[in-house]
MARLO-830259 format. One record per residue: residue in one letter; residue number from 0; x negated, z, y negated of N, C-alpha, C, CB in turn. Coordinates in pm, 1 decimal, m for minus. Glycine has a CB too. Example, Ala and Ser with C-alpha at 12.3 -4.5 7.8 and 13.67 -1.06 7.14 Angstrom:
2
+------+-----+----------+----------+----------+----------+----------+----------+----------+----------+----------+----------+----------+----------+
| code | pos |    neast |      nup |   nnorth |   caeast |     caup |  canorth |    ceast |      cup |   cnorth |   cbeast |     cbup |  cbnorth |
+------+-----+----------+----------+----------+----------+----------+----------+----------+----------+----------+----------+----------+----------+
|    a |   0 |  m1319.0 |    780.0 |    569.0 |  m1230.0 |    780.0 |    450.0 |  m1320.0 |    780.0 |    330.0 |  m1130.8 |    904.6 |    447.3 |
|    s |   1 |  m1285.0 |    708.0 |    225.0 |  m1367.0 |    714.0 |    106.0 |  m1290.0 |    787.0 |     m3.0 |  m1408.4 |    572.5 |     59.8 |
+------+-----+----------+----------+----------+----------+----------+----------+----------+----------+----------+----------+----------+----------+
This chain:
118
+------+-----+----------+----------+----------+----------+----------+----------+----------+----------+----------+----------+----------+----------+
| code | pos |    neast |      nup |   nnorth |   caeast |     caup |  canorth |    ceast |      cup |   cnorth |   cbeast |     cbup |  cbnorth |
+------+-----+----------+----------+----------+----------+----------+----------+----------+----------+----------+----------+----------+----------+
|    m |   0 |   m504.5 |   m668.0 |   2607.0 |   m402.4 |   m769.1 |   2566.3 |   m373.8 |   m854.2 |   2688.2 |   m451.8 |   m859.9 |   2443.5 |
|    g |   1 |   m246.0 |   m824.1 |   2750.0 |   m204.7 |   m873.3 |   2847.2 |   m126.8 |   m985.7 |   2797.8 |   m145.5 |   m784.4 |   2924.5 |
|    t |   2 |    m47.1 |  m1076.8 |   2909.8 |     51.1 |  m1159.2 |   2882.2 |    228.7 |  m1107.5 |   2891.4 |     14.7 |  m1268.0 |   2976.5 |
|    r |   3 |    282.1 |  m1183.9 |   2841.1 |    424.9 |  m1142.7 |   2850.6 |    523.4 |  m1270.5 |   2830.5 |    455.0 |  m1028.1 |   2737.0 |
|    p |   4 |    631.3 |  m1246.9 |   2858.5 |    703.2 |  m1355.0 |   2833.7 |    729.4 |  m1388.7 |   2703.2 |    807.2 |  m1347.4 |   2892.5 |
|    n |   5 |    746.2 |  m1518.0 |   2638.1 |    750.4 |  m1500.6 |   2480.6 |    870.9 |  m1631.0 |   2478.3 |    567.7 |  m1530.7 |   2377.0 |
|    p |   6 |    994.9 |  m1606.7 |   2439.1 |   1085.3 |  m1667.1 |   2461.8 |   1068.0 |  m1811.3 |   2315.4 |   1216.6 |  m1548.6 |   2471.7 |
|    v |   7 |   1005.0 |  m1772.0 |   2229.6 |    994.6 |  m1835.4 |   2128.3 |    891.1 |  m1955.5 |   2153.5 |    964.5 |  m1743.9 |   2026.1 |
|    h |   8 |    782.6 |  m1923.5 |   2244.5 |    675.0 |  m2009.5 |   2254.3 |    679.2 |  m2066.0 |   2406.6 |    538.6 |  m1932.1 |   2215.0 |
|    a |   9 |    781.6 |  m2007.9 |   2476.2 |    787.3 |  m2049.9 |   2632.7 |    822.2 |  m2205.1 |   2640.6 |    911.2 |  m1958.1 |   2720.7 |
|    e |  10 |    902.4 |  m2246.6 |   2551.3 |    926.2 |  m2373.3 |   2570.4 |    867.0 |  m2468.0 |   2527.2 |   1014.2 |  m2394.6 |   2547.7 |
|    g |  11 |    735.0 |  m2450.7 |   2470.2 |    617.4 |  m2530.4 |   2453.1 |    637.8 |  m2591.5 |   2288.9 |    609.7 |  m2657.2 |   2583.5 |
|    t |  12 |    732.4 |  m2533.3 |   2217.3 |    750.4 |  m2582.4 |   2084.6 |    642.8 |  m2515.6 |   1995.2 |    896.0 |  m2553.8 |   2033.8 |
|    h |  13 |    599.5 |  m2597.9 |   1889.5 |    480.6 |  m2548.2 |   1809.3 |    530.0 |  m2511.4 |   1691.2 |    369.3 |  m2644.8 |   1787.9 |
|    r |  14 |    494.9 |  m2403.8 |   1613.7 |    553.3 |  m2402.3 |   1493.6 |    484.5 |  m2478.0 |   1385.1 |    569.8 |  m2275.5 |   1458.7 |
|    g |  15 |    547.0 |  m2498.9 |   1324.6 |    464.7 |  m2574.6 |   1189.7 |    534.8 |  m2533.6 |   1055.1 |    471.6 |  m2759.5 |   1197.1 |
|    t |  16 |    486.5 |  m2472.5 |    957.2 |    559.2 |  m2412.3 |    854.4 |    445.4 |  m2427.4 |    727.3 |    608.4 |  m2248.1 |    898.2 |
|    e |  17 |    511.0 |  m2478.1 |    617.2 |    426.1 |  m2465.4 |    484.9 |    299.8 |  m2536.0 |    477.7 |    391.1 |  m2326.4 |    458.0 |
|    g |  18 |    301.9 |  m2651.2 |    524.9 |    150.3 |  m2690.6 |    555.2 |     60.0 |  m2653.8 |    654.0 |     83.8 |  m2661.5 |    465.7 |
|    v |  19 |    128.3 |  m2574.0 |    768.1 |     43.1 |  m2508.8 |    847.4 |     82.3 |  m2546.7 |    995.8 |     47.4 |  m2359.4 |    816.2 |
|    n |  20 |      9.7 |  m2577.8 |   1074.0 |     47.4 |  m2629.1 |   1242.5 |    m12.6 |  m2508.7 |   1310.9 |    m37.3 |  m2797.3 |   1309.7 |
|    f |  21 |     57.8 |  m2441.3 |   1365.5 |     34.8 |  m2318.7 |   1448.9 |    m17.3 |  m2357.6 |   1601.1 |    177.6 |  m2232.8 |   1456.5 |
|    s |  22 |      7.7 |  m2486.6 |   1634.8 |    m27.5 |  m2526.0 |   1754.9 |   m157.1 |  m2490.5 |   1798.2 |    m12.4 |  m2649.4 |   1762.7 |
|    g |  23 |   m271.3 |  m2505.4 |   1745.4 |   m386.9 |  m2447.6 |   1788.6 |   m405.3 |  m2326.8 |   1820.7 |   m462.2 |  m2463.2 |   1720.7 |
|    i |  24 |   m315.8 |  m2215.6 |   1779.7 |   m330.9 |  m2106.7 |   1815.7 |   m202.3 |  m2021.1 |   1896.4 |   m375.7 |  m2057.1 |   1703.4 |
|    e |  25 |   m144.3 |  m2141.8 |   1952.0 |    m18.2 |  m2115.6 |   2048.2 |    m51.5 |  m2002.1 |   2180.4 |     28.0 |  m2277.9 |   2119.9 |
|    p |  26 |   m175.8 |  m2037.5 |   2229.7 |   m221.1 |  m1952.3 |   2324.1 |   m242.0 |  m1800.2 |   2310.2 |   m326.2 |  m2001.2 |   2355.5 |
|    v |  27 |   m286.1 |  m1780.1 |   2170.1 |   m293.8 |  m1659.5 |   2106.4 |   m164.7 |  m1560.8 |   2109.9 |   m329.0 |  m1692.1 |   1973.2 |
|    f |  28 |    m59.3 |  m1644.2 |   2057.7 |    117.8 |  m1588.2 |   2064.8 |    130.7 |  m1581.7 |   2214.0 |    259.8 |  m1713.3 |   1990.7 |
|    e |  29 |     79.7 |  m1632.8 |   2295.7 |    144.4 |  m1660.9 |   2430.2 |     74.8 |  m1517.3 |   2496.2 |     95.4 |  m1834.1 |   2513.6 |
|    a |  30 |    m40.4 |  m1484.6 |   2452.1 |   m122.7 |  m1381.0 |   2524.7 |   m112.5 |  m1234.7 |   2470.7 |   m269.5 |  m1422.8 |   2518.7 |
|    l |  31 |    m57.4 |  m1232.3 |   2341.8 |    m46.7 |  m1107.0 |   2267.7 |     41.7 |   m982.6 |   2310.9 |     m3.0 |  m1143.9 |   2145.5 |
|    t |  32 |     52.4 |   m897.3 |   2327.8 |    130.2 |   m765.5 |   2344.5 |    143.6 |   m697.0 |   2224.6 |     68.5 |   m672.0 |   2439.5 |
|    y |  33 |    288.7 |   m687.6 |   2215.3 |    263.5 |   m599.2 |   2081.7 |    314.0 |   m469.4 |   2086.1 |    325.2 |   m657.8 |   1958.4 |
|    p |  34 |    261.8 |   m368.7 |   2017.2 |    212.9 |   m382.1 |   1909.5 |     68.3 |   m421.2 |   1913.9 |    238.5 |   m276.7 |   1845.9 |
|    v |  35 |      0.9 |   m480.4 |   1806.9 |   m132.5 |   m534.0 |   1809.8 |   m192.9 |   m490.3 |   1663.6 |   m130.6 |   m702.7 |   1837.7 |
|    r |  36 |   m320.3 |   m491.6 |   1666.6 |   m373.0 |   m468.0 |   1530.7 |   m435.1 |   m601.8 |   1495.7 |   m480.1 |   m343.7 |   1522.0 |
|    a |  37 |   m463.4 |   m586.7 |   1371.8 |   m555.1 |   m745.5 |   1296.6 |   m699.3 |   m727.4 |   1370.2 |   m589.3 |   m743.0 |   1070.9 |
|    d |  38 |   m770.9 |   m634.6 |   1371.8 |   m912.8 |   m622.8 |   1448.9 |   m913.9 |   m643.1 |   1573.1 |   m975.2 |   m502.9 |   1442.3 |
|    e |  39 |   m801.8 |   m608.6 |   1667.7 |   m802.2 |   m661.9 |   1785.3 |   m791.1 |   m797.6 |   1786.0 |   m715.7 |   m611.3 |   1855.4 |
|    i |  40 |   m673.8 |   m847.3 |   1723.5 |   m684.1 |  m1032.0 |   1732.4 |   m809.7 |  m1094.9 |   1700.7 |   m584.8 |  m1111.3 |   1623.2 |
|    v |  41 |   m862.3 |  m1036.6 |   1594.3 |   m987.1 |  m1103.8 |   1544.3 |  m1097.4 |  m1074.8 |   1649.2 |  m1031.0 |  m1049.3 |   1395.0 |
|    a |  42 |  m1138.3 |   m957.0 |   1701.0 |  m1216.8 |   m965.7 |   1812.7 |  m1212.2 |  m1043.8 |   1931.2 |  m1219.0 |   m871.3 |   1848.1 |
|    e |  43 |  m1071.1 |  m1068.7 |   1978.9 |  m1053.3 |  m1138.4 |   2092.8 |  m1034.0 |  m1323.2 |   2074.2 |   m923.5 |  m1063.2 |   2156.3 |
|    y |  44 |   m959.1 |  m1317.1 |   1975.2 |   m894.2 |  m1445.9 |   1928.5 |   m952.4 |  m1530.2 |   1813.1 |   m762.2 |  m1414.0 |   1888.8 |
|    g |  45 |  m1071.7 |  m1438.6 |   1720.0 |  m1093.1 |  m1501.8 |   1608.9 |  m1111.6 |  m1640.8 |   1585.4 |  m1176.6 |  m1453.5 |   1569.0 |
|    e |  46 |  m1176.7 |  m1717.1 |   1677.1 |  m1225.2 |  m1841.9 |   1652.1 |  m1122.7 |  m1969.7 |   1637.6 |  m1316.3 |  m1862.8 |   1756.3 |
|    p |  47 |  m1009.1 |  m1925.8 |   1725.3 |   m914.6 |  m2074.0 |   1707.2 |   m851.2 |  m2094.6 |   1583.8 |   m790.9 |  m2085.8 |   1807.1 |
|    e |  48 |   m858.0 |  m2228.2 |   1535.8 |   m816.6 |  m2278.5 |   1400.2 |   m659.4 |  m2307.0 |   1408.3 |   m903.0 |  m2417.7 |   1358.0 |
|    l |  49 |   m612.0 |  m2328.4 |   1265.3 |   m487.4 |  m2347.9 |   1242.6 |   m512.3 |  m2485.3 |   1150.0 |   m410.7 |  m2214.2 |   1177.2 |
|    q |  50 |   m455.3 |  m2583.7 |   1189.7 |   m464.1 |  m2709.2 |   1102.6 |   m380.5 |  m2687.3 |    980.2 |   m413.6 |  m2841.1 |   1179.3 |
|    r |  51 |   m425.4 |  m2745.7 |    866.1 |   m351.6 |  m2738.5 |    766.2 |   m315.6 |  m2861.5 |    690.6 |   m403.9 |  m2656.3 |    695.9 |
|    t |  52 |   m224.5 |  m2896.0 |    649.5 |   m201.8 |  m3049.4 |    568.7 |   m286.3 |  m3077.6 |    478.5 |    m75.8 |  m3069.5 |    492.1 |
|    n |  53 |   m291.6 |  m3033.9 |    381.5 |   m383.8 |  m3068.9 |    270.8 |   m527.0 |  m2994.4 |    264.6 |   m309.5 |  m3040.0 |    142.0 |
|    a |  54 |   m614.3 |  m2948.1 |    365.0 |   m700.8 |  m2874.9 |    369.8 |   m756.9 |  m2851.5 |    497.0 |   m666.0 |  m2783.3 |    315.8 |
|    d |  55 |   m887.9 |  m2810.5 |    496.8 |   m975.1 |  m2799.5 |    609.5 |   m918.5 |  m2700.0 |    712.9 |  m1114.0 |  m2757.4 |    563.5 |
|    p |  56 |   m915.1 |  m2702.5 |    845.7 |   m873.7 |  m2605.3 |    921.5 |   m949.6 |  m2458.7 |    915.8 |   m877.0 |  m2661.5 |   1046.1 |
|    i |  57 |   m857.6 |  m2372.0 |    933.5 |   m895.6 |  m2240.4 |    912.9 |   m897.0 |  m2114.4 |   1030.1 |   m811.5 |  m2207.6 |    810.9 |
|    t |  58 |   m984.0 |  m2035.4 |   1043.8 |   m958.4 |  m1962.0 |   1160.9 |   m893.1 |  m1831.7 |   1176.9 |  m1061.3 |  m1948.5 |   1210.4 |
|    l |  59 |   m848.3 |  m1757.3 |   1258.5 |   m766.2 |  m1649.7 |   1243.2 |   m869.2 |  m1555.1 |   1189.1 |   m689.3 |  m1604.7 |   1373.5 |
|    e |  60 |   m992.7 |  m1557.7 |   1193.6 |  m1100.5 |  m1454.5 |   1147.1 |  m1119.5 |  m1453.6 |   1032.6 |  m1220.1 |  m1463.1 |   1193.4 |
|    t |  61 |  m1095.3 |  m1569.7 |    971.5 |  m1117.3 |  m1583.7 |    829.7 |   m960.8 |  m1540.7 |    746.6 |  m1172.1 |  m1754.9 |    801.3 |
|    l |  62 |   m884.3 |  m1555.7 |    812.5 |   m713.3 |  m1479.8 |    779.8 |   m692.1 |  m1341.8 |    814.3 |   m586.1 |  m1549.7 |    870.6 |
|    l |  63 |   m740.9 |  m1292.7 |    940.7 |   m706.7 |  m1157.1 |    942.8 |   m832.8 |  m1089.5 |    952.5 |   m612.2 |  m1120.1 |   1051.9 |
|    g |  64 |   m944.3 |  m1118.4 |    916.0 |  m1088.9 |  m1031.3 |    950.5 |  m1099.6 |   m907.7 |    848.4 |  m1242.0 |  m1136.9 |    926.6 |
|    r |  65 |  m1018.9 |   m920.7 |    731.1 |  m1046.4 |   m792.3 |    635.1 |   m909.4 |   m705.2 |    664.9 |  m1065.1 |   m838.4 |    448.2 |
|    m |  66 |   m843.0 |   m724.2 |    749.7 |   m706.5 |   m658.9 |    731.7 |   m735.6 |   m531.1 |    826.4 |   m563.8 |   m763.2 |    782.9 |
|    g |  67 |   m839.5 |   m517.8 |    911.4 |   m855.0 |   m392.5 |    991.0 |   m763.4 |   m360.5 |   1083.5 |   m860.6 |   m287.9 |    916.5 |
|    d |  68 |   m715.2 |   m250.5 |   1062.7 |   m627.0 |   m168.2 |   1160.3 |   m441.3 |   m215.7 |   1128.2 |   m665.7 |     26.4 |   1119.6 |
|    a |  69 |   m443.8 |   m295.4 |   1040.5 |   m303.2 |   m344.2 |   1038.6 |   m216.7 |   m386.1 |   1157.7 |   m304.5 |   m447.9 |    963.4 |
|    e |  70 |   m133.2 |   m346.1 |   1163.9 |    m55.7 |   m354.2 |   1271.8 |     57.0 |   m476.0 |   1288.1 |      3.3 |   m229.5 |   1274.6 |
|    f |  71 |     94.9 |   m557.2 |   1385.1 |    194.5 |   m634.4 |   1404.7 |    270.1 |   m602.8 |   1534.7 |    148.2 |   m762.2 |   1397.7 |
|    h |  72 |    420.7 |   m639.6 |   1505.7 |    518.7 |   m574.1 |   1588.2 |    572.8 |   m697.6 |   1693.9 |    644.8 |   m504.3 |   1486.7 |
|    s |  73 |    557.9 |   m804.7 |   1624.4 |    646.6 |   m949.2 |   1668.6 |    528.5 |  m1082.0 |   1656.0 |    805.6 |   m983.4 |   1532.5 |
|    d |  74 |    578.7 |  m1177.7 |   1692.2 |    518.5 |  m1318.4 |   1665.3 |    554.2 |  m1324.6 |   1541.4 |    565.5 |  m1444.0 |   1748.4 |
|    d |  75 |    686.5 |  m1276.6 |   1482.9 |    719.9 |  m1328.5 |   1355.0 |    644.5 |  m1268.8 |   1273.6 |    848.9 |  m1318.3 |   1315.3 |
|    d |  76 |    624.9 |  m1137.7 |   1264.3 |    537.4 |  m1046.9 |   1187.2 |    384.3 |  m1107.9 |   1169.6 |    533.8 |   m902.7 |   1265.0 |
|    l |  77 |    338.2 |  m1155.9 |   1279.6 |    214.8 |  m1194.8 |   1258.7 |    215.2 |  m1331.4 |   1196.2 |    142.0 |  m1187.9 |   1379.0 |
|    q |  78 |    332.2 |  m1407.7 |   1231.8 |    307.0 |  m1551.9 |   1184.5 |    342.5 |  m1528.7 |    983.7 |    448.7 |  m1685.7 |   1292.7 |
|    t |  79 |    397.7 |  m1437.3 |    986.9 |    408.7 |  m1407.7 |    821.8 |    319.6 |  m1396.9 |    763.4 |    463.3 |  m1307.3 |    775.7 |
|    m |  80 |    238.8 |  m1274.1 |    836.5 |    106.5 |  m1242.7 |    767.6 |      4.0 |  m1357.2 |    755.1 |     38.4 |  m1131.5 |    842.4 |
|    i |  81 |     15.1 |  m1442.0 |    845.0 |    m95.8 |  m1530.6 |    845.5 |    m36.3 |  m1651.3 |    762.7 |   m147.9 |  m1569.1 |    999.2 |
|    l |  82 |     54.9 |  m1668.7 |    709.3 |    110.7 |  m1742.4 |    586.6 |     71.6 |  m1710.3 |    463.5 |    239.4 |  m1733.6 |    577.1 |
|    v |  83 |     85.5 |  m1557.3 |    486.1 |     89.6 |  m1473.1 |    333.7 |    m69.0 |  m1483.8 |    305.7 |    154.3 |  m1278.0 |    339.8 |
|    q |  84 |   m177.5 |  m1470.3 |    408.1 |   m316.4 |  m1476.9 |    398.9 |   m389.9 |  m1612.7 |    362.8 |   m361.5 |  m1432.4 |    520.3 |
|    m |  85 |   m307.9 |  m1721.7 |    375.0 |   m328.6 |  m1854.8 |    340.3 |   m391.5 |  m1882.1 |    216.2 |   m215.7 |  m1917.9 |    342.3 |
|    p |  86 |   m506.8 |  m1938.9 |    184.2 |   m549.9 |  m1957.2 |     53.2 |   m456.9 |  m2074.8 |     m5.5 |   m708.1 |  m1989.7 |     49.9 |
|    e |  87 |   m457.7 |  m2080.3 |   m129.4 |   m354.3 |  m2165.6 |   m223.9 |   m358.3 |  m2328.0 |   m182.0 |   m403.6 |  m2149.3 |   m400.0 |
|    d |  88 |   m494.1 |  m2351.7 |   m134.4 |   m478.3 |  m2485.8 |   m104.6 |   m443.5 |  m2524.7 |     14.2 |   m574.3 |  m2545.8 |   m128.3 |
|    t |  89 |   m361.7 |  m2433.3 |     63.0 |   m292.8 |  m2484.7 |    175.0 |   m153.2 |  m2555.9 |    181.1 |   m284.5 |  m2386.9 |    248.4 |
|    e |  90 |   m109.9 |  m2506.6 |     53.4 |     28.1 |  m2545.7 |      3.0 |     38.4 |  m2705.9 |     73.8 |     37.8 |  m2541.2 |   m190.6 |
|    g |  91 |    181.6 |  m2752.5 |     83.1 |    208.5 |  m2889.8 |     86.1 |    153.0 |  m2979.5 |    m19.9 |    340.1 |  m2903.7 |     86.7 |
|    r |  92 |    248.7 |  m3073.7 |    m52.9 |    244.1 |  m3165.6 |   m168.0 |    238.2 |  m3068.5 |   m311.5 |    386.7 |  m3270.2 |   m161.6 |
|    e |  93 |    170.0 |  m3091.9 |   m404.4 |    171.7 |  m3022.8 |   m524.6 |    291.7 |  m3044.1 |   m586.4 |     67.9 |  m3055.5 |   m608.1 |
|    h |  94 |    359.5 |  m2985.9 |   m661.0 |    470.9 |  m3042.3 |   m757.9 |    598.5 |  m3094.0 |   m655.1 |    402.3 |  m3185.1 |   m860.1 |
|    y |  95 |    598.6 |  m3090.5 |   m537.7 |    702.9 |  m3157.1 |   m458.1 |    805.8 |  m3056.1 |   m449.9 |    656.4 |  m3206.9 |   m315.9 |
|    s |  96 |    925.3 |  m3103.2 |   m477.3 |   1073.0 |  m3024.3 |   m427.8 |   1140.0 |  m3107.4 |   m381.3 |   1166.0 |  m2955.2 |   m527.2 |
|    d |  97 |   1226.8 |  m3073.8 |   m291.5 |   1353.6 |  m3125.7 |   m187.5 |   1493.7 |  m3099.3 |   m305.7 |   1369.7 |  m2997.4 |     m2.7 |
|    r |  98 |   1478.2 |  m3018.3 |   m383.9 |   1596.9 |  m2989.8 |   m449.9 |   1627.5 |  m3048.6 |   m539.4 |   1610.2 |  m2891.7 |   m484.8 |
|    g |  99 |   1622.7 |  m3193.8 |   m558.7 |   1705.8 |  m3284.8 |   m660.3 |   1565.7 |  m3332.5 |   m726.2 |   1835.4 |  m3195.8 |   m779.9 |
|    a | 100 |   1621.0 |  m3398.3 |   m821.3 |   1509.6 |  m3460.5 |   m927.5 |   1414.2 |  m3391.5 |   m975.1 |   1558.0 |  m3505.1 |  m1041.5 |
|    s | 101 |   1320.5 |  m3455.6 |   m984.6 |   1207.0 |  m3377.7 |  m1059.5 |   1212.3 |  m3412.1 |  m1214.8 |   1054.1 |  m3419.9 |   m997.7 |
|    s | 102 |   1153.0 |  m3312.1 |  m1298.2 |   1143.1 |  m3339.1 |  m1416.3 |   1104.5 |  m3470.7 |  m1500.2 |   1080.8 |  m3261.5 |  m1436.4 |
|    p | 103 |   1133.3 |  m3544.8 |  m1576.4 |   1112.6 |  m3651.1 |  m1605.8 |    974.1 |  m3655.4 |  m1673.4 |   1216.8 |  m3693.5 |  m1671.2 |
|    v | 104 |    896.6 |  m3758.5 |  m1672.5 |    754.1 |  m3798.9 |  m1719.8 |    778.4 |  m3846.3 |  m1856.3 |    679.1 |  m3916.2 |  m1627.7 |
|    a | 105 |    717.7 |  m3774.2 |  m1931.8 |    700.1 |  m3843.7 |  m2057.1 |    637.1 |  m3983.2 |  m2096.4 |    638.3 |  m3765.7 |  m2118.3 |
|    t | 106 |    640.5 |  m4101.6 |  m2120.0 |    592.9 |  m4221.1 |  m2139.5 |    607.6 |  m4252.3 |  m2261.6 |    639.5 |  m4307.7 |  m2065.7 |
|    e | 107 |    504.3 |  m4367.4 |  m2303.8 |    518.4 |  m4410.8 |  m2457.8 |    661.4 |  m4486.1 |  m2459.9 |    382.2 |  m4522.8 |  m2514.1 |
|    d | 108 |    699.6 |  m4555.8 |  m2396.1 |    865.7 |  m4584.3 |  m2399.6 |    973.5 |  m4507.1 |  m2394.0 |    902.5 |  m4649.8 |  m2311.9 |
|    a | 109 |    958.1 |  m4382.1 |  m2323.7 |   1074.8 |  m4293.8 |  m2350.5 |   1058.5 |  m4231.1 |  m2471.1 |   1097.7 |  m4193.0 |  m2249.4 |
|    e | 110 |    926.1 |  m4213.6 |  m2515.0 |    931.2 |  m4152.0 |  m2653.6 |    973.6 |  m4240.7 |  m2747.9 |    805.7 |  m4100.4 |  m2699.3 |
|    d | 111 |    951.3 |  m4371.4 |  m2764.3 |    982.0 |  m4464.9 |  m2864.2 |   1137.1 |  m4467.1 |  m2849.5 |    906.3 |  m4609.7 |  m2845.0 |
|    a | 112 |   1202.7 |  m4447.1 |  m2720.2 |   1331.3 |  m4466.9 |  m2721.6 |   1411.9 |  m4312.7 |  m2781.1 |   1368.9 |  m4517.6 |  m2565.4 |
|    n | 113 |   1329.2 |  m4209.9 |  m2765.4 |   1392.6 |  m4081.5 |  m2791.5 |   1391.6 |  m4090.9 |  m2952.3 |   1307.3 |  m3944.0 |  m2722.1 |
|    n | 114 |   1279.4 |  m4146.5 |  m3001.8 |   1250.0 |  m4169.1 |  m3153.8 |   1338.6 |  m4250.8 |  m3224.0 |   1122.2 |  m4228.2 |  m3176.4 |
|    e | 115 |   1394.4 |  m4368.0 |  m3143.0 |   1510.9 |  m4445.9 |  m3197.5 |   1629.2 |  m4385.4 |  m3233.3 |   1548.6 |  m4536.1 |  m3114.3 |
|    r | 116 |   1670.5 |  m4290.7 |  m3147.7 |   1776.1 |  m4221.6 |  m3140.9 |   1789.6 |  m4110.6 |  m3251.1 |   1780.2 |  m4174.2 |  m3014.6 |
|    s | 117 |   1673.9 |  m4062.3 |  m3286.1 |   1655.4 |  m3938.6 |  m3404.3 |   1709.3 |  m3977.4 |  m3525.1 |   1501.9 |  m3897.4 |  m3440.8 |
+------+-----+----------+----------+----------+----------+----------+----------+----------+----------+----------+----------+----------+----------+
């Protein structure tokens, strides 16, 4: 696995998405040459950890170890698969939405007011 220019990571920007911080595996992205198989990534780079917002860090080996000869053709392919393989506890805040108001919470006062209108 040789090095190659990587415009996505060359500027030193660290990807972070969906409760996952990719900065701990930035050197892996920088070192990979595509196409590359999951088993090759695990053999050479299995120990680096990804930090997760609401859970303990997780290694590449844990995420990709069972994928065998699955092949990736770009940083985006690999990042997408890493996100897909993340355990459910990785997600950001539960029941959070930035798409407007959330569903109202039923309270005793709200129920009383609703009953009075009926």
